[in-house]
N, CA, C, O and CB atoms as a CASP TS submission, in Angstrom:
PFRMAT TS
TARGET T0000
AUTHOR 0000-0000-0000
METHOD Language model
MODEL 1
PARENT N/A
ATOM      1  N   MET     1      -8.884-137.649  -8.539  1.00  0.00           N
ATOM      2  CA  MET     1      -7.693-137.353  -9.896  1.00  0.00           C
ATOM      3  C   MET     1      -8.042-135.208  -9.681  1.00  0.00           C
ATOM      4  O   MET     1      -7.164-134.351  -9.786  1.00  0.00           O
ATOM      5  CB  MET     1      -8.561-138.472 -12.332  1.00  0.00           C
ATOM      6  N   VAL     2      -8.877-135.065  -9.514  1.00  0.00           N
ATOM      7  CA  VAL     2      -8.800-132.831  -9.253  1.00  0.00           C
ATOM      8  C   VAL     2      -8.498-132.618  -7.800  1.00  0.00           C
ATOM      9  O   VAL     2      -8.029-131.503  -7.569  1.00  0.00           O
ATOM     10  CB  VAL     2     -10.777-131.658  -9.508  1.00  0.00           C
ATOM     11  N   ALA     3      -8.649-133.406  -6.758  1.00  0.00           N
ATOM     12  CA  ALA     3      -7.175-132.703  -5.411  1.00  0.00           C
ATOM     13  C   ALA     3      -6.010-133.210  -5.777  1.00  0.00           C
ATOM     14  O   ALA     3      -5.105-132.616  -5.191  1.00  0.00           O
ATOM     15  CB  ALA     3      -7.216-133.258  -3.536  1.00  0.00           C
ATOM     16  N   LYS     4      -5.647-133.993  -6.442  1.00  0.00           N
ATOM     17  CA  LYS     4      -4.577-134.402  -7.250  1.00  0.00           C
ATOM     18  C   LYS     4      -4.095-132.796  -8.148  1.00  0.00           C
ATOM     19  O   LYS     4      -2.922-132.485  -7.944  1.00  0.00           O
ATOM     20  CB  LYS     4      -5.200-135.835  -8.339  1.00  0.00           C
ATOM     21  N   ALA     5      -4.732-132.023  -8.884  1.00  0.00           N
ATOM     22  CA  ALA     5      -4.289-131.194  -9.934  1.00  0.00           C
ATOM     23  C   ALA     5      -4.448-129.752  -9.190  1.00  0.00           C
ATOM     24  O   ALA     5      -3.638-128.840  -9.360  1.00  0.00           O
ATOM     25  CB  ALA     5      -5.194-131.408 -11.382  1.00  0.00           C
ATOM     26  N   LEU     6      -5.611-129.655  -8.327  1.00  0.00           N
ATOM     27  CA  LEU     6      -5.579-128.869  -7.478  1.00  0.00           C
ATOM     28  C   LEU     6      -4.095-128.801  -6.532  1.00  0.00           C
ATOM     29  O   LEU     6      -3.506-127.727  -6.402  1.00  0.00           O
ATOM     30  CB  LEU     6      -6.763-129.175  -6.828  1.00  0.00           C
ATOM     31  N   GLU     7      -3.466-130.370  -5.756  1.00  0.00           N
ATOM     32  CA  GLU     7      -2.796-129.590  -5.493  1.00  0.00           C
ATOM     33  C   GLU     7      -1.167-129.444  -6.338  1.00  0.00           C
ATOM     34  O   GLU     7      -0.036-128.960  -6.296  1.00  0.00           O
ATOM     35  CB  GLU     7      -2.890-129.806  -4.205  1.00  0.00           C
ATOM     36  N   ASP     8      -1.982-130.157  -6.969  1.00  0.00           N
ATOM     37  CA  ASP     8       0.540-129.261  -8.058  1.00  0.00           C
ATOM     38  C   ASP     8      -0.248-128.251  -8.036  1.00  0.00           C
ATOM     39  O   ASP     8       0.573-127.375  -7.765  1.00  0.00           O
ATOM     40  CB  ASP     8       1.746-129.764 -10.585  1.00  0.00           C
ATOM     41  N   PHE     9      -0.952-127.875  -8.096  1.00  0.00           N
ATOM     42  CA  PHE     9      -1.268-126.075  -9.510  1.00  0.00           C
ATOM     43  C   PHE     9      -1.640-125.289  -8.294  1.00  0.00           C
ATOM     44  O   PHE     9      -2.221-124.219  -8.476  1.00  0.00           O
ATOM     45  CB  PHE     9      -3.168-126.009 -11.217  1.00  0.00           C
ATOM     46  N   LYS    10      -1.306-125.797  -6.738  1.00  0.00           N
ATOM     47  CA  LYS    10      -1.456-124.551  -5.421  1.00  0.00           C
ATOM     48  C   LYS    10      -0.747-123.263  -5.936  1.00  0.00           C
ATOM     49  O   LYS    10      -1.139-122.113  -5.739  1.00  0.00           O
ATOM     50  CB  LYS    10      -0.563-125.039  -3.765  1.00  0.00           C
ATOM     51  N   SER    11       0.422-123.666  -6.667  1.00  0.00           N
ATOM     52  CA  SER    11       0.959-122.547  -5.958  1.00  0.00           C
ATOM     53  C   SER    11       1.740-122.024  -7.819  1.00  0.00           C
ATOM     54  O   SER    11       2.838-121.555  -8.116  1.00  0.00           O
ATOM     55  CB  SER    11       2.273-123.100  -4.203  1.00  0.00           C
ATOM     56  N   THR    12       0.689-122.354  -8.560  1.00  0.00           N
ATOM     57  CA  THR    12       0.177-121.465  -9.966  1.00  0.00           C
ATOM     58  C   THR    12      -0.996-121.166  -9.912  1.00  0.00           C
ATOM     59  O   THR    12      -1.974-121.740  -9.433  1.00  0.00           O
ATOM     60  CB  THR    12       0.247-122.098 -11.313  1.00  0.00           C
ATOM     61  N   ARG    13      -0.824-119.987 -10.565  1.00  0.00           N
ATOM     62  CA  ARG    13      -1.722-118.763 -10.602  1.00  0.00           C
ATOM     63  C   ARG    13      -2.832-119.517 -11.453  1.00  0.00           C
ATOM     64  O   ARG    13      -2.667-119.567 -12.672  1.00  0.00           O
ATOM     65  CB  ARG    13      -1.009-117.239 -11.351  1.00  0.00           C
ATOM     66  N   HIS    14      -3.756-120.002 -10.984  1.00  0.00           N
ATOM     67  CA  HIS    14      -5.136-119.955 -11.849  1.00  0.00           C
ATOM     68  C   HIS    14      -6.113-120.184 -11.545  1.00  0.00           C
ATOM     69  O   HIS    14      -6.250-119.983 -10.338  1.00  0.00           O
ATOM     70  CB  HIS    14      -5.284-120.543 -12.716  1.00  0.00           C
ATOM     71  N   ILE    15      -7.343-120.683 -12.223  1.00  0.00           N
ATOM     72  CA  ILE    15      -8.778-119.872 -11.773  1.00  0.00           C
ATOM     73  C   ILE    15     -10.016-121.423 -12.718  1.00  0.00           C
ATOM     74  O   ILE    15     -10.436-121.821 -13.804  1.00  0.00           O
ATOM     75  CB  ILE    15      -8.884-117.458 -12.889  1.00  0.00           C
ATOM     76  N   ILE    16     -10.023-121.659 -11.386  1.00  0.00           N
ATOM     77  CA  ILE    16     -11.213-122.782 -11.648  1.00  0.00           C
ATOM     78  C   ILE    16     -12.754-121.685 -12.337  1.00  0.00           C
ATOM     79  O   ILE    16     -13.302-120.637 -11.997  1.00  0.00           O
ATOM     80  CB  ILE    16     -11.676-123.770  -9.654  1.00  0.00           C
ATOM     81  N   LEU    17     -12.944-122.817 -13.549  1.00  0.00           N
ATOM     82  CA  LEU    17     -14.408-122.738 -14.119  1.00  0.00           C
ATOM     83  C   LEU    17     -14.752-123.866 -15.122  1.00  0.00           C
ATOM     84  O   LEU    17     -14.118-124.750 -15.697  1.00  0.00           O
ATOM     85  CB  LEU    17     -14.633-121.343 -14.879  1.00  0.00           C
ATOM     86  N   TYR    18     -16.049-123.439 -15.077  1.00  0.00           N
ATOM     87  CA  TYR    18     -17.486-124.564 -15.058  1.00  0.00           C
ATOM     88  C   TYR    18     -17.946-124.206 -16.278  1.00  0.00           C
ATOM     89  O   TYR    18     -18.572-123.152 -16.161  1.00  0.00           O
ATOM     90  CB  TYR    18     -18.850-124.371 -13.786  1.00  0.00           C
ATOM     91  N   TYR    19     -17.931-124.510 -17.158  1.00  0.00           N
ATOM     92  CA  TYR    19     -18.985-124.798 -18.433  1.00  0.00           C
ATOM     93  C   TYR    19     -20.379-123.469 -17.481  1.00  0.00           C
ATOM     94  O   TYR    19     -20.932-122.370 -17.493  1.00  0.00           O
ATOM     95  CB  TYR    19     -19.657-127.301 -18.623  1.00  0.00           C
ATOM     96  N   GLU    20     -20.207-124.773 -16.821  1.00  0.00           N
ATOM     97  CA  GLU    20     -21.872-125.062 -16.524  1.00  0.00           C
ATOM     98  C   GLU    20     -21.688-123.703 -15.814  1.00  0.00           C
ATOM     99  O   GLU    20     -21.762-123.156 -16.914  1.00  0.00           O
ATOM    100  CB  GLU    20     -22.563-126.683 -15.452  1.00  0.00           C
ATOM    101  N   ASP    21     -21.435-122.185 -14.581  1.00  0.00           N
ATOM    102  CA  ASP    21     -21.422-121.090 -14.591  1.00  0.00           C
ATOM    103  C   ASP    21     -20.966-119.877 -15.872  1.00  0.00           C
ATOM    104  O   ASP    21     -21.256-118.681 -15.923  1.00  0.00           O
ATOM    105  CB  ASP    21     -20.851-121.131 -13.623  1.00  0.00           C
ATOM    106  N   ILE    22     -20.365-120.502 -16.582  1.00  0.00           N
ATOM    107  CA  ILE    22     -20.478-119.371 -17.912  1.00  0.00           C
ATOM    108  C   ILE    22     -21.586-119.634 -18.078  1.00  0.00           C
ATOM    109  O   ILE    22     -22.248-118.718 -18.567  1.00  0.00           O
ATOM    110  CB  ILE    22     -19.630-119.434 -19.325  1.00  0.00           C
ATOM    111  N   ILE    23     -22.390-121.052 -17.753  1.00  0.00           N
ATOM    112  CA  ILE    23     -23.715-120.306 -18.848  1.00  0.00           C
ATOM    113  C   ILE    23     -24.717-119.518 -18.120  1.00  0.00           C
ATOM    114  O   ILE    23     -25.341-118.589 -18.632  1.00  0.00           O
ATOM    115  CB  ILE    23     -24.744-121.510 -19.693  1.00  0.00           C
ATOM    116  N   LYS    24     -24.855-119.923 -16.894  1.00  0.00           N
ATOM    117  CA  LYS    24     -25.602-119.489 -16.218  1.00  0.00           C
ATOM    118  C   LYS    24     -25.275-118.111 -15.960  1.00  0.00           C
ATOM    119  O   LYS    24     -25.968-117.112 -16.148  1.00  0.00           O
ATOM    120  CB  LYS    24     -25.727-120.228 -15.292  1.00  0.00           C
ATOM    121  N   ASN    25     -23.872-118.239 -15.407  1.00  0.00           N
ATOM    122  CA  ASN    25     -23.642-116.761 -15.124  1.00  0.00           C
ATOM    123  C   ASN    25     -22.634-115.473 -16.192  1.00  0.00           C
ATOM    124  O   ASN    25     -21.431-115.282 -16.013  1.00  0.00           O
ATOM    125  CB  ASN    25     -22.926-116.927 -13.690  1.00  0.00           C
ATOM    126  N   HIS    26     -23.416-114.793 -17.176  1.00  0.00           N
ATOM    127  CA  HIS    26     -23.204-114.905 -17.976  1.00  0.00           C
ATOM    128  C   HIS    26     -21.603-113.185 -17.746  1.00  0.00           C
ATOM    129  O   HIS    26     -21.156-112.566 -18.711  1.00  0.00           O
ATOM    130  CB  HIS    26     -24.736-115.125 -18.873  1.00  0.00           C
ATOM    131  N   THR    27     -21.217-112.949 -16.353  1.00  0.00           N
ATOM    132  CA  THR    27     -20.771-112.117 -15.593  1.00  0.00           C
ATOM    133  C   THR    27     -19.283-112.500 -15.758  1.00  0.00           C
ATOM    134  O   THR    27     -18.485-111.772 -16.348  1.00  0.00           O
ATOM    135  CB  THR    27     -21.411-112.139 -14.250  1.00  0.00           C
ATOM    136  N   LYS    28     -18.916-113.846 -15.126  1.00  0.00           N
ATOM    137  CA  LYS    28     -17.867-115.335 -14.841  1.00  0.00           C
ATOM    138  C   LYS    28     -16.606-114.841 -16.297  1.00  0.00           C
ATOM    139  O   LYS    28     -15.388-114.826 -16.114  1.00  0.00           O
ATOM    140  CB  LYS    28     -19.134-117.548 -15.289  1.00  0.00           C
ATOM    141  N   LEU    29     -17.357-114.441 -17.811  1.00  0.00           N
ATOM    142  CA  LEU    29     -16.352-114.541 -19.130  1.00  0.00           C
ATOM    143  C   LEU    29     -15.324-113.300 -18.005  1.00  0.00           C
ATOM    144  O   LEU    29     -14.119-113.396 -17.771  1.00  0.00           O
ATOM    145  CB  LEU    29     -17.224-113.820 -21.275  1.00  0.00           C
ATOM    146  N   VAL    30     -16.536-111.925 -17.346  1.00  0.00           N
ATOM    147  CA  VAL    30     -15.416-110.923 -17.989  1.00  0.00           C
ATOM    148  C   VAL    30     -14.845-111.425 -16.841  1.00  0.00           C
ATOM    149  O   VAL    30     -13.670-111.472 -17.205  1.00  0.00           O
ATOM    150  CB  VAL    30     -15.572-109.118 -18.313  1.00  0.00           C
ATOM    151  N   GLU    31     -14.855-111.871 -15.608  1.00  0.00           N
ATOM    152  CA  GLU    31     -14.062-112.240 -14.384  1.00  0.00           C
ATOM    153  C   GLU    31     -13.036-113.403 -15.209  1.00  0.00           C
ATOM    154  O   GLU    31     -12.028-113.574 -14.524  1.00  0.00           O
ATOM    155  CB  GLU    31     -15.173-112.934 -12.926  1.00  0.00           C
ATOM    156  N   VAL    32     -13.010-114.316 -16.588  1.00  0.00           N
ATOM    157  CA  VAL    32     -11.665-114.774 -17.007  1.00  0.00           C
ATOM    158  C   VAL    32     -10.942-113.877 -17.427  1.00  0.00           C
ATOM    159  O   VAL    32      -9.762-114.178 -17.611  1.00  0.00           O
ATOM    160  CB  VAL    32     -11.623-115.672 -17.913  1.00  0.00           C
ATOM    161  N   GLN    33     -11.423-112.352 -17.752  1.00  0.00           N
ATOM    162  CA  GLN    33     -10.855-111.933 -18.668  1.00  0.00           C
ATOM    163  C   GLN    33     -10.041-110.998 -17.474  1.00  0.00           C
ATOM    164  O   GLN    33      -8.888-110.809 -17.860  1.00  0.00           O
ATOM    165  CB  GLN    33     -11.764-111.370 -19.945  1.00  0.00           C
ATOM    166  N   ASP    34     -10.136-110.762 -16.982  1.00  0.00           N
ATOM    167  CA  ASP    34      -9.648-109.406 -16.075  1.00  0.00           C
ATOM    168  C   ASP    34      -8.215-111.182 -15.385  1.00  0.00           C
ATOM    169  O   ASP    34      -7.183-110.851 -14.801  1.00  0.00           O
ATOM    170  CB  ASP    34     -11.630-108.237 -14.295  1.00  0.00           C
ATOM    171  N   PHE    35      -8.498-112.708 -15.624  1.00  0.00           N
ATOM    172  CA  PHE    35      -7.684-113.305 -14.401  1.00  0.00           C
ATOM    173  C   PHE    35      -6.295-113.501 -16.344  1.00  0.00           C
ATOM    174  O   PHE    35      -5.081-113.704 -16.319  1.00  0.00           O
ATOM    175  CB  PHE    35      -8.788-115.451 -13.046  1.00  0.00           C
ATOM    176  N   LEU    36      -6.845-113.395 -17.129  1.00  0.00           N
ATOM    177  CA  LEU    36      -6.007-112.869 -18.248  1.00  0.00           C
ATOM    178  C   LEU    36      -5.416-112.029 -18.412  1.00  0.00           C
ATOM    179  O   LEU    36      -4.426-111.983 -19.142  1.00  0.00           O
ATOM    180  CB  LEU    36      -6.348-112.719 -19.025  1.00  0.00           C
ATOM    181  N   LYS    37      -6.065-110.793 -17.509  1.00  0.00           N
ATOM    182  CA  LYS    37      -5.337-110.250 -18.056  1.00  0.00           C
ATOM    183  C   LYS    37      -5.428-109.307 -19.671  1.00  0.00           C
ATOM    184  O   LYS    37      -4.499-108.933 -20.388  1.00  0.00           O
ATOM    185  CB  LYS    37      -4.665-111.166 -17.922  1.00  0.00           C
ATOM    186  N   VAL    38      -6.585-109.175 -19.808  1.00  0.00           N
ATOM    187  CA  VAL    38      -6.653-109.134 -21.399  1.00  0.00           C
ATOM    188  C   VAL    38      -7.845-107.652 -21.142  1.00  0.00           C
ATOM    189  O   VAL    38      -8.506-107.237 -20.190  1.00  0.00           O
ATOM    190  CB  VAL    38      -7.428-111.029 -22.411  1.00  0.00           C
ATOM    191  N   PRO    39      -7.692-107.346 -22.168  1.00  0.00           N
ATOM    192  CA  PRO    39      -8.889-106.401 -22.363  1.00  0.00           C
ATOM    193  C   PRO    39     -10.192-106.769 -22.435  1.00  0.00           C
ATOM    194  O   PRO    39     -10.584-107.501 -23.344  1.00  0.00           O
ATOM    195  CB  PRO    39      -8.782-105.763 -23.408  1.00  0.00           C
ATOM    196  N   GLN    40     -11.204-106.184 -21.245  1.00  0.00           N
ATOM    197  CA  GLN    40     -12.815-106.827 -21.776  1.00  0.00           C
ATOM    198  C   GLN    40     -13.290-106.612 -22.852  1.00  0.00           C
ATOM    199  O   GLN    40     -12.896-105.532 -23.293  1.00  0.00           O
ATOM    200  CB  GLN    40     -13.943-106.445 -21.117  1.00  0.00           C
ATOM    201  N   VAL    41     -14.420-107.483 -23.943  1.00  0.00           N
ATOM    202  CA  VAL    41     -14.453-107.484 -24.713  1.00  0.00           C
ATOM    203  C   VAL    41     -15.890-107.665 -24.647  1.00  0.00           C
ATOM    204  O   VAL    41     -16.032-108.446 -23.706  1.00  0.00           O
ATOM    205  CB  VAL    41     -13.613-108.032 -25.188  1.00  0.00           C
ATOM    206  N   ASP    42     -17.104-107.371 -25.138  1.00  0.00           N
ATOM    207  CA  ASP    42     -18.242-108.554 -25.441  1.00  0.00           C
ATOM    208  C   ASP    42     -18.587-109.847 -26.115  1.00  0.00           C
ATOM    209  O   ASP    42     -19.409-109.930 -27.028  1.00  0.00           O
ATOM    210  CB  ASP    42     -18.939-108.140 -25.868  1.00  0.00           C
ATOM    211  N   LEU    43     -18.073-110.612 -25.734  1.00  0.00           N
ATOM    212  CA  LEU    43     -18.016-111.969 -25.990  1.00  0.00           C
ATOM    213  C   LEU    43     -19.411-112.846 -26.640  1.00  0.00           C
ATOM    214  O   LEU    43     -20.106-113.410 -25.796  1.00  0.00           O
ATOM    215  CB  LEU    43     -17.614-112.496 -24.652  1.00  0.00           C
ATOM    216  N   LYS    44     -19.792-112.959 -27.980  1.00  0.00           N
ATOM    217  CA  LYS    44     -20.430-113.651 -28.356  1.00  0.00           C
ATOM    218  C   LYS    44     -20.701-115.107 -28.966  1.00  0.00           C
ATOM    219  O   LYS    44     -20.688-115.015 -30.193  1.00  0.00           O
ATOM    220  CB  LYS    44     -20.572-113.089 -28.671  1.00  0.00           C
ATOM    221  N   SER    45     -20.890-116.137 -28.632  1.00  0.00           N
ATOM    222  CA  SER    45     -20.818-117.299 -29.442  1.00  0.00           C
ATOM    223  C   SER    45     -21.394-116.934 -31.680  1.00  0.00           C
ATOM    224  O   SER    45     -22.201-116.242 -32.301  1.00  0.00           O
ATOM    225  CB  SER    45     -22.153-118.521 -28.317  1.00  0.00           C
ATOM    226  N   ARG    46     -20.748-117.536 -31.856  1.00  0.00           N
ATOM    227  CA  ARG    46     -21.242-116.851 -33.124  1.00  0.00           C
ATOM    228  C   ARG    46     -22.162-118.343 -33.580  1.00  0.00           C
ATOM    229  O   ARG    46     -23.011-118.101 -34.437  1.00  0.00           O
ATOM    230  CB  ARG    46     -19.741-116.203 -34.395  1.00  0.00           C
ATOM    231  N   GLN    47     -22.114-119.546 -33.210  1.00  0.00           N
ATOM    232  CA  GLN    47     -22.095-121.019 -33.004  1.00  0.00           C
ATOM    233  C   GLN    47     -24.242-121.005 -33.170  1.00  0.00           C
ATOM    234  O   GLN    47     -24.952-120.370 -32.390  1.00  0.00           O
ATOM    235  CB  GLN    47     -21.065-121.608 -30.955  1.00  0.00           C
ATOM    236  N   VAL    48     -24.884-122.013 -34.561  1.00  0.00           N
ATOM    237  CA  VAL    48     -26.196-121.493 -34.491  1.00  0.00           C
ATOM    238  C   VAL    48     -26.915-123.210 -33.521  1.00  0.00           C
ATOM    239  O   VAL    48     -26.702-124.419 -33.438  1.00  0.00           O
ATOM    240  CB  VAL    48     -26.916-120.982 -36.505  1.00  0.00           C
ATOM    241  N   GLU    49     -27.446-122.575 -33.216  1.00  0.00           N
ATOM    242  CA  GLU    49     -28.202-123.780 -31.895  1.00  0.00           C
ATOM    243  C   GLU    49     -29.624-124.990 -32.922  1.00  0.00           C
ATOM    244  O   GLU    49     -30.795-124.867 -32.561  1.00  0.00           O
ATOM    245  CB  GLU    49     -29.515-122.263 -30.124  1.00  0.00           C
ATOM    246  N   ASN    50     -29.479-125.433 -33.426  1.00  0.00           N
ATOM    247  CA  ASN    50     -30.011-126.718 -34.122  1.00  0.00           C
ATOM    248  C   ASN    50     -30.407-127.909 -33.352  1.00  0.00           C
ATOM    249  O   ASN    50     -30.256-129.013 -33.876  1.00  0.00           O
ATOM    250  CB  ASN    50     -29.040-127.203 -35.007  1.00  0.00           C
ATOM    251  N   TRP    51     -30.965-127.793 -31.997  1.00  0.00           N
ATOM    252  CA  TRP    51     -31.845-128.709 -31.096  1.00  0.00           C
ATOM    253  C   TRP    51     -31.719-129.641 -32.125  1.00  0.00           C
ATOM    254  O   TRP    51     -30.888-130.404 -32.619  1.00  0.00           O
ATOM    255  CB  TRP    51     -33.452-128.264 -30.573  1.00  0.00           C
ATOM    256  N   GLY    52     -32.847-129.284 -32.247  1.00  0.00           N
ATOM    257  CA  GLY    52     -34.119-129.766 -33.377  1.00  0.00           C
ATOM    258  C   GLY    52     -33.361-131.023 -34.469  1.00  0.00           C
ATOM    259  O   GLY    52     -34.023-131.959 -34.917  1.00  0.00           O
ATOM    260  N   ASP    53     -32.538-130.911 -34.637  1.00  0.00           N
ATOM    261  CA  ASP    53     -32.610-131.888 -35.537  1.00  0.00           C
ATOM    262  C   ASP    53     -31.061-132.635 -34.704  1.00  0.00           C
ATOM    263  O   ASP    53     -31.296-133.837 -34.831  1.00  0.00           O
ATOM    264  CB  ASP    53     -32.622-131.262 -37.413  1.00  0.00           C
ATOM    265  N   ILE    54     -29.920-132.545 -34.090  1.00  0.00           N
ATOM    266  CA  ILE    54     -29.355-132.277 -32.741  1.00  0.00           C
ATOM    267  C   ILE    54     -30.473-133.945 -32.335  1.00  0.00           C
ATOM    268  O   ILE    54     -30.099-135.049 -32.732  1.00  0.00           O
ATOM    269  CB  ILE    54     -29.804-130.211 -31.821  1.00  0.00           C
ATOM    270  N   LYS    55     -31.515-133.791 -31.689  1.00  0.00           N
ATOM    271  CA  LYS    55     -32.749-134.341 -31.328  1.00  0.00           C
ATOM    272  C   LYS    55     -32.882-135.966 -32.198  1.00  0.00           C
ATOM    273  O   LYS    55     -32.916-137.181 -32.005  1.00  0.00           O
ATOM    274  CB  LYS    55     -33.998-133.121 -31.778  1.00  0.00           C
ATOM    275  N   LYS    56     -32.919-134.993 -33.173  1.00  0.00           N
ATOM    276  CA  LYS    56     -33.026-135.931 -34.461  1.00  0.00           C
ATOM    277  C   LYS    56     -32.451-137.118 -35.112  1.00  0.00           C
ATOM    278  O   LYS    56     -33.053-138.046 -35.654  1.00  0.00           O
ATOM    279  CB  LYS    56     -32.863-135.351 -35.228  1.00  0.00           C
ATOM    280  N   ALA    57     -30.368-136.815 -34.878  1.00  0.00           N
ATOM    281  CA  ALA    57     -30.296-137.407 -35.080  1.00  0.00           C
ATOM    282  C   ALA    57     -29.748-138.844 -34.237  1.00  0.00           C
ATOM    283  O   ALA    57     -29.298-139.982 -34.367  1.00  0.00           O
ATOM    284  CB  ALA    57     -30.091-136.867 -35.778  1.00  0.00           C
ATOM    285  N   LEU    58     -30.271-137.570 -33.087  1.00  0.00           N
ATOM    286  CA  LEU    58     -29.698-139.200 -32.251  1.00  0.00           C
ATOM    287  C   LEU    58     -30.938-139.928 -31.366  1.00  0.00           C
ATOM    288  O   LEU    58     -30.949-140.378 -30.221  1.00  0.00           O
ATOM    289  CB  LEU    58     -28.217-138.833 -30.833  1.00  0.00           C
ATOM    290  N   LYS    59     -31.882-139.850 -32.316  1.00  0.00           N
ATOM    291  CA  LYS    59     -33.015-140.413 -31.312  1.00  0.00           C
ATOM    292  C   LYS    59     -32.287-142.036 -31.902  1.00  0.00           C
ATOM    293  O   LYS    59     -31.366-141.763 -32.672  1.00  0.00           O
ATOM    294  CB  LYS    59     -35.194-139.893 -31.732  1.00  0.00           C
ATOM    295  N   GLY    60     -32.414-143.180 -31.784  1.00  0.00           N
ATOM    296  CA  GLY    60     -32.658-144.513 -30.746  1.00  0.00           C
ATOM    297  C   GLY    60     -31.249-144.860 -31.213  1.00  0.00           C
ATOM    298  O   GLY    60     -31.106-145.780 -32.019  1.00  0.00           O
ATOM    299  N   THR    61     -29.961-144.021 -30.651  1.00  0.00           N
ATOM    300  CA  THR    61     -28.801-144.671 -31.385  1.00  0.00           C
ATOM    301  C   THR    61     -28.128-144.800 -30.552  1.00  0.00           C
ATOM    302  O   THR    61     -28.740-144.011 -29.832  1.00  0.00           O
ATOM    303  CB  THR    61     -28.136-144.119 -32.420  1.00  0.00           C
ATOM    304  N   PRO    62     -27.069-145.228 -29.737  1.00  0.00           N
ATOM    305  CA  PRO    62     -26.934-145.230 -27.916  1.00  0.00           C
ATOM    306  C   PRO    62     -25.927-144.338 -27.704  1.00  0.00           C
ATOM    307  O   PRO    62     -24.853-144.275 -27.106  1.00  0.00           O
ATOM    308  CB  PRO    62     -26.456-146.764 -27.068  1.00  0.00           C
ATOM    309  N   TYR    63     -27.043-143.278 -28.798  1.00  0.00           N
ATOM    310  CA  TYR    63     -26.006-141.666 -28.083  1.00  0.00           C
ATOM    311  C   TYR    63     -26.999-141.238 -26.987  1.00  0.00           C
ATOM    312  O   TYR    63     -26.733-140.837 -25.854  1.00  0.00           O
ATOM    313  CB  TYR    63     -25.732-139.907 -29.461  1.00  0.00           C
ATOM    314  N   GLU    64     -28.624-141.470 -27.773  1.00  0.00           N
ATOM    315  CA  GLU    64     -29.298-140.494 -27.359  1.00  0.00           C
ATOM    316  C   GLU    64     -29.406-139.755 -25.616  1.00  0.00           C
ATOM    317  O   GLU    64     -29.458-138.570 -25.288  1.00  0.00           O
ATOM    318  CB  GLU    64     -30.437-140.997 -27.839  1.00  0.00           C
ATOM    319  N   SER    65     -29.410-140.749 -24.939  1.00  0.00           N
ATOM    320  CA  SER    65     -29.549-140.735 -23.880  1.00  0.00           C
ATOM    321  C   SER    65     -29.082-139.429 -23.043  1.00  0.00           C
ATOM    322  O   SER    65     -29.622-138.657 -22.250  1.00  0.00           O
ATOM    323  CB  SER    65     -29.081-141.790 -23.621  1.00  0.00           C
ATOM    324  N   PHE    66     -27.400-139.626 -23.809  1.00  0.00           N
ATOM    325  CA  PHE    66     -26.825-138.110 -23.412  1.00  0.00           C
ATOM    326  C   PHE    66     -27.909-136.908 -23.492  1.00  0.00           C
ATOM    327  O   PHE    66     -27.967-136.204 -22.484  1.00  0.00           O
ATOM    328  CB  PHE    66     -25.564-137.674 -24.502  1.00  0.00           C
ATOM    329  N   LEU    67     -28.653-136.630 -24.414  1.00  0.00           N
ATOM    330  CA  LEU    67     -28.943-135.166 -24.435  1.00  0.00           C
ATOM    331  C   LEU    67     -30.615-135.616 -22.882  1.00  0.00           C
ATOM    332  O   LEU    67     -31.652-135.007 -23.142  1.00  0.00           O
ATOM    333  CB  LEU    67     -29.524-134.374 -26.788  1.00  0.00           C
ATOM    334  N   HIS    68     -30.673-136.420 -21.742  1.00  0.00           N
ATOM    335  CA  HIS    68     -31.080-136.259 -21.143  1.00  0.00           C
ATOM    336  C   HIS    68     -30.381-136.379 -19.781  1.00  0.00           C
ATOM    337  O   HIS    68     -30.931-136.065 -18.725  1.00  0.00           O
ATOM    338  CB  HIS    68     -31.859-136.669 -21.502  1.00  0.00           C
ATOM    339  N   ALA    69     -29.329-136.780 -19.864  1.00  0.00           N
ATOM    340  CA  ALA    69     -28.202-137.097 -19.157  1.00  0.00           C
ATOM    341  C   ALA    69     -28.179-135.915 -18.148  1.00  0.00           C
ATOM    342  O   ALA    69     -28.201-134.730 -18.482  1.00  0.00           O
ATOM    343  CB  ALA    69     -26.901-137.262 -20.082  1.00  0.00           C
ATOM    344  N   ASP    70     -28.127-136.440 -16.711  1.00  0.00           N
ATOM    345  CA  ASP    70     -28.363-134.828 -15.650  1.00  0.00           C
ATOM    346  C   ASP    70     -26.884-134.766 -15.205  1.00  0.00           C
ATOM    347  O   ASP    70     -26.453-135.869 -14.870  1.00  0.00           O
ATOM    348  CB  ASP    70     -29.676-134.921 -13.890  1.00  0.00           C
ATOM    349  N   TYR    71     -26.062-133.817 -15.124  1.00  0.00           N
ATOM    350  CA  TYR    71     -24.817-134.175 -14.940  1.00  0.00           C
ATOM    351  C   TYR    71     -24.170-132.969 -13.745  1.00  0.00           C
ATOM    352  O   TYR    71     -23.053-132.458 -13.656  1.00  0.00           O
ATOM    353  CB  TYR    71     -24.080-134.233 -16.492  1.00  0.00           C
ATOM    354  N   ARG    72     -25.062-132.852 -13.156  1.00  0.00           N
ATOM    355  CA  ARG    72     -24.842-132.144 -11.850  1.00  0.00           C
ATOM    356  C   ARG    72     -24.478-133.122 -11.161  1.00  0.00           C
ATOM    357  O   ARG    72     -24.773-134.261 -11.522  1.00  0.00           O
ATOM    358  CB  ARG    72     -25.942-131.402 -11.205  1.00  0.00           C
ATOM    359  N   MET    73     -23.545-132.818  -9.683  1.00  0.00           N
ATOM    360  CA  MET    73     -22.845-133.033  -8.822  1.00  0.00           C
ATOM    361  C   MET    73     -23.186-132.795  -7.619  1.00  0.00           C
ATOM    362  O   MET    73     -22.406-133.037  -6.697  1.00  0.00           O
ATOM    363  CB  MET    73     -21.993-132.622  -9.038  1.00  0.00           C
TER
END
């Protein structure tokens, strides 16, 4: 499916971006802003991390395994 999407968009200006890249390399956001041709600003998340609450809520549910899954390819 990915290969087909890349083939379909090969003549279209695009950028391939993975969430993991943004998390590991904060300069990726600068690259995205450059690609979009928008002014560079310091982007910050206002999301509050509540990992303890999430783990507690998912403990014992069918979704608990997602907390420990390894999505690396």
